[in-house]
N, C-alpha and C positions, 0 to 999 in steps of 0.2 A: 103682880107676877112679873119676874124679870124677863128680859128679851129672849134669853135662851129657852126658858120653859114655855113662853108663849109660842115660840117657833116650833118646839117639839110637840106641843099640844095640838097646834094647827095641823101638823102632819100625822097626828096619831102615832107618834114614835117614842113617847115617854117610856123609858125602861127597856128599849130595844137597842142593842149594840150593833155595830157594823156587820158582824158576822150573821146575826139573825136577819138583818135586812137583806143581805146578799142571798141567803137561803130562800127568803120569802119571795124575792123578786126574780130569782134566777139570774142575777147579774154576775158577769165574769169581769172582775176588776183587772185592769192591766197592771203590769209589773211596775209601771211608773208610780202607781199609787199604793205600793206595798206598805209604806210607812203609815199611810192613812188607815189601811185595813187593821193595823195593829192596835188602834186605840178605839175606845168606846165612841159611839156616835155623839153622845152628849158632850164628851170631851172635844170632839172635832168641832162642834158648833161653838163651844165655849172658847176654844183656841183661836178660831178665825173670825169670830163675830166682829172684832175690832182690829183685825190684822189682814188687810187686803194684800200686803206684800208677802207675808208668809203663805197665805192662801194661793197667791199666784205662783209662787215658787214650788210649794209642796204638792198642790193639787193640779194646777194647770201647766206646770213645767215651763212657766214664763218667768224669766229672770230680769226684772226691771233694772235700768241704770239709775243713776243718781237723780236725774230730772224726772223720770217716770215715777220713782218713789215719792218725790216731792208732790207730784200731782195726786197720787193715790192718798197720801196722808192728808193733803188739803181737802179732798172730797170727803174723807172720813170725818175731819174735824171742823170744817167750815161750811156755813150755809151757802156761801157764794165763792166760787173759784173762777179766775179768768187767766187764760194761758195764751200768750203770744209767742209764736215760734217760727223758725224757718221750716223748710221742707225736709222730709225724710228722717225725722227725729223719733219716729215710733209713736206718734200720737194715737193712731188708730188702734194699734195693739194695746196700748194703755187703756184707752176707753173701753175696748172690748172686755178686758179683764175686770175693770171696775164694774161694768154692767153685770157680768156673771157673779162676781162677789156680792154685790148689793142685792141682786135677785135671790140668791141662795140664802142669805142670812138676814133678810128683813121680811118679817111676816106681812103678807098681803102687799108686797112691794109693787109699785107702779113706776116703770122707767120709760120716759119719753125721750127718744133720740130724734133730733131734727137737724136739718141742713137745708141749704138753698135748693139742692137738686136731689132727685131720686137716686142718681148714680152714686152720690157720696154715701147714701144710706144702703141701698140694695146691692150695689156692686162693690163697694169698698168696706163699709162697717160690718154689715151682716155676715159676709164671708169670713171676716176676721174673727167674729164671735164663733162661727162654726169651727174655725181652725183651732182655737184654744180650748173649746168646749168638748169637741168630739173625742170620745173614748176615755174621758176622765171620770172621776168620781162624781163631779157635778152633773155630768151627762145623765146620771141615774135619775135625777129629779127634774131636769129642765128639758123641754122640748122646743126645738127651733124650727120655725117655718120661714117662708120667704120674707115675711114682714113682722113676725111675732116671735117672742121668746116667752114661754110661760111655764109655771110650775105645774107639773103633772097633776091632774085632778082639780086644778083651780084656774082654769083657762080664762074665766071672766073677771076674776078679781086679783090675780097675782101674775103680772105680765110685764114685758117690755115690748114696746112697739116703735115703729119708724114712721115719722110723719114729715113730709116736706114743709118747710117754713114759707108757705106762700099765702096763706089766709089766716087772719087773726082769729076768726071764729073757730078754726080747727084747734087752736091752742087754749081757748077760754074754757073755764069750768073744770080744769084739771085739779083734783084734790084727792089726797090720801094721807094717812098718817106717815107712811113711809114712801116717799116719792123722790125720784132722782130725774133731773132734766139735763140732757146733754145737748149742747148747741155746737155742732161742728161747723167750721168756717163761719163763725159768728159775725165776722166783719162784713160778710155778704148778706146777712139777714136784716130785714128792715127793723128800724127802731120801734115801730108800732108792735111788731110781734115780740121783740125782746122785752118791751115794757109789759106786755101781757104775760109772758112767761115769768118774769121777775115777780109779778103780782100774785102768782099762784103758789109760791113757796112760803106758805104761812105756817106749816106744821113744824113741830120740834125736830123731826128727822126728815125734813125736806132739804134737798140739795140741788144746786144748779151749777153746771160747769160750762163756761164759754171757752172754746179752744179754736184758734184760727191763725192764719197768716194775717199780719196787721196791714191791710191793704188801703185803709183810708184814714184821714186825719180828722174825722168827725164821727158823731154817732155814739151810741151807748157802749159798744165794744171799746172804742177809743177812750171814752170817758172812764171806763172801768179800770184803765191803767193810768189815769191822770186825775181829774178832779174828784172822781168817785172811788178812788183806790182805797179809801178808808173803809169802804163797805165790802171790799173783796179781798181775798187772798190772791195776790198778783204773782204770776210766775212767768219768767222769760227764758226761752230756750234758743240759744245760738247754734245753728246747724254746724257751724265750723268747729265748735267745741264738743260736739257730740261724736262719740266713737263710731256709731253705726252709719253715719252719713257718707255719701260718695264724695270724697275730698277732691278727686280728679274733676268731677263735674263742677264743684264749687270753684276751683281754680280757673276752669274754662270760663265760667260766667264772669268772674272778676277780671280776667284778661279781656274779654270781649266788651264788657259794658262798664268797667271801672269799679273798683272796690267801694266807692261812695255812691254808686248809682242806685236809684230806687229799686231796680230789679234785684240787686244784691242785698240791699238793706232789708227788703221785705221777705224775699224767698230764701235767703241764707241767714242773715243776721237776726231775723225776727224783730226788726225795728220798724216803726211807722215811717212812711215815706216822707221825704222833704216836699214842701209845697213849691214846686218849680214853675215859676210863672211863664218861662219860655218854652216849656214842653207842650206840644200841640194837643196830644191826647193823654189825659191823666190816668194814672194807674187804677184808681178806683172805678173809672168808667170801663176800662178793659175787664176788670174783675167782675163787674156787673154782667158782662157778656159771658164770662166763664161760669158764673154762679147762677145763671138763669136756666130753668128747666124747660124742656121741650115736650109738647103734647104730641105723642106718637100717633094719636088717633086722627090727627089732622089730615085732610086730603092734600096730596101733593099737587100744588098749583104752579110751581116754578122750579126750574133747575138751572143753575149757573155753573159753568166750568171756567177756570182761569189758569193761566200759566205765566209765571215770571221766569224767563229763560236766562240761564247763567251766561255771563260774558267772560269770566276769568276762572282759572282753576280753583281758586279759593271760594268762589261764590256757589250758591245752590240754585239748581233748577227746581222750582216749586210748582206743583200742580194742586189746585184746590177745587173742591166741589161744595156748592151750597144748595141745600134742598129746602125750599121755602126760606126760612130765616135762620136755619141751622147750618153752620160751617162744619163739615166733617174733618177729621184729622188730616192734615196736609201730607201730600206725597212728596218726599224729598229725594232728589237725585244729585249725585256728585260726579263731576267729570264725564258727563254723558253727552254724546253727540246729538245734534238737532234731529236727525232722522229717528233715533231711538225715542226721543221725546215726542215726536209726532205719533209714533206707534203707541206709546203709553196713553196719549190723549185720546186716540181713536178707540183703544180698548175700553177705557173708562166711559167714553161717550156711547159706544155700542151697548155696553152692559146696562147703562141707564135708560137708553132708548128701548131695549128689550123689555125692561120692567115698566116703563112709563111711555108707551108708544104714542100717546096722544099729545105729548108735550114737545114744543119746539125748544131745542137746547142751544142757547148761545155759548160759544167758546170764545172768551176774551183773552187775547194774546198780547203780551208786552212786545210790541213791534219794533222797539228800538234796537239797533245793532243786530246781533245774530238772531233775534226773535223774528226778524223779517223772513228768514228762511223757513221757520216753522209755520208762519202764516201762509206763505206761498204754497207749501206742500199740502197743508190742510185744505186750502181752496181747490187745489188740483184734485185731491181725493174726493172732495164733495161733488165736484163736477163730473168726474169719471164714474162715480158710483151712484149719482143721482140722489144724494142724501138730502131730501127736502126738509127734513126735520132738524137739520144741523145748520147753525148760523155761525160764521167765522167773523169775529169782530177784532180788527187790529187796533191797538191803542198805543199812543206814544206818550211817554212820561215827560214831564218838564217843559211842555210846549206852552208858551204864553197864550192866554185866552181873554176874550172880552167878558169879564164878569165884574160885578159890582164890588165884591169883597176879596176874591181870590185871584192870585197872579197867574197861576199855571194849572195844567191838568193834574199834576201830582197833588197840589194843595186842595183842589176841588174834590178829588177822590177821597183824600184823607178826611175832608170835612163831612162827606157823606157817611163814612164809617163813624165819625164822632157823633153825628146827629142820631144815628141808629142806636148808639150806646147810651145816649143822653138819658138823664133821669126825668126830664120834663118834655111835654109835647109843646106845640106852638102856642097853646093857650096858657101855658104855665102850670098845667096839671101834672102830677106825678104819674109815671107810667113804668111798666116793666121794660127791660131791654128789648129792643126790636132786632137784636142780633145775638145769636148764641155762638160762642167761640170755643174751640178745643182748649184744654188746659195744657198749653204748649209753652214751656219756659222761653224758648227762643222767640216765638211770636209775640208773647207778652212784653219781653224786653225790647224788641224792635219797635213795637207800637209806642212804647212809653219813654223812649230815649230820643226820639226825633224832635228837634227844636224848630221854631219858626221865628220869623222876623217880619218887619214891615218894609215892603219894597218902597223906598223913600220917595221916588219920583211920582208914584201914583197912590201911595197910602194903602196898598193892598197887602193882605197876608200872603207870605211865601214860605213854604216848607223848605228846610235845608236840603240840599242835593245829596246824592250818595257820595259824591266826591268830598263834600264838606264834612259828612259824617266820618268818612275814612281818615280825614285829617285829624279828627278828634280821637282817632284810635278805635273807632267802632266798625263793626262788620257791615257789609252791604245788607240793607234791610229787605232781603228777597222775600221772606215770608209775609212781612207787612205789605209789600207791594202786591203780592198775589191776593191778599185779602182786599186791598183797594180795588183790584180788578173785579173780584167776585161781586163786590157790592155796587159797582158802577151800573146804574140802571140803563137798560136799553129797551127800545120799543122793537119788537120782533120784526114787524113789517118794514120799519125804517132801517133796521139792521140789514135786512136782505138787500134793500136798494143800495145802501152804502157799500155793502160788500161787493156787489157787482161793479160798481163804479171804481172800486179800489181806493176810495178816499180813506184817509187815515186820521183818526182822532188826534 
């Protein structure tokens, strides 16, 4: 039996045209699907079974561009497709439409969508599916829940589901005649899991799609575009050449970090990063932090607040919060006076204290330059209001220290962040990232463009200063410095003592 008739028989729809189906189910098709209503249901299936582009345009009202069409055709025609791209090129919309098309026209289809974090699936991909499915003819047959998309009446055997790519065992044993696996941000998924997924696509109509920013120069995703490219249909999307992308933002990134910087290569050009030996924190480490999931059921044991205070009009005042090991989206201020910054910090601190009254909250301030005024006023408020739960920790950047490996306080703080993001523990065993970062282009770029050298007289590692970065045409790394402060460990009791003595790190 051909695919069309197998599909119709499975739905018990042989011999029923669209009008009959509408009358039986009481469905009110929207005007956007009028041309679909005018043909027999059998003709509809026959027309779109091998035509994801026509289906997307006629039924979903999604009009793909040249590169999106290339992805759709590759998934239709090839067992393995791998896509490296910049940001904002419409990857998620493309994937959503592919999932709906495959689900509707493949009998007993099983679609597995996976990514490093729940957010990429539940907050990004699934709402995109809802956007293109809702109110269309396809909505007649498919039901969408928070984590599932299934054929009505066939919930257990005909479905799409979202699974985070954290455990190999969750991906093993996936088999079906018609199966599609989508791996979003594949560069951030472990090779062990990617190998497991590749091993499952043994059926004739089994497909796998890797799609990602190319964040690292090793691993299965990297090899799918290099030595293993003969096994994949390889697609490259440059955000600069895509009509739908924000060209103003792209030009801003190029001006700030250089057209040949890794930040631009990966997030704009869709190219793999250069292996820069003199960059202190590599891009793939930072992306491990971005692509690590957080367990929201964890008990809150620690809260850190930090502020890097702007010194010049072009710099940013950055306020950060870290709860356990998750850094929340940074608060950015431009041209703000120090007293308003103090007010912002106190508002954030008070809200967190109201929610977690049992936790002592350290606030670490960049005490260099104008930051000293913020420190002094916060200390005054703490004393006047008797805020015993608040600890004010002044920190100076760039101060030489007695350390075996690192020359100054800035380099030491950067090394702490690097260790938290590291792939390996002290015993050499692989581990997940111990720091979760927000997906912030500016933060990522600032962390991955700062170089280091060896302080010749003592042989210690020294991070380049802000002044040296500005000489290279780079912006002040205010967001990165705020992160350094957030991750600087402090002992609460010691912090209180140091504060009262007004000693400064």
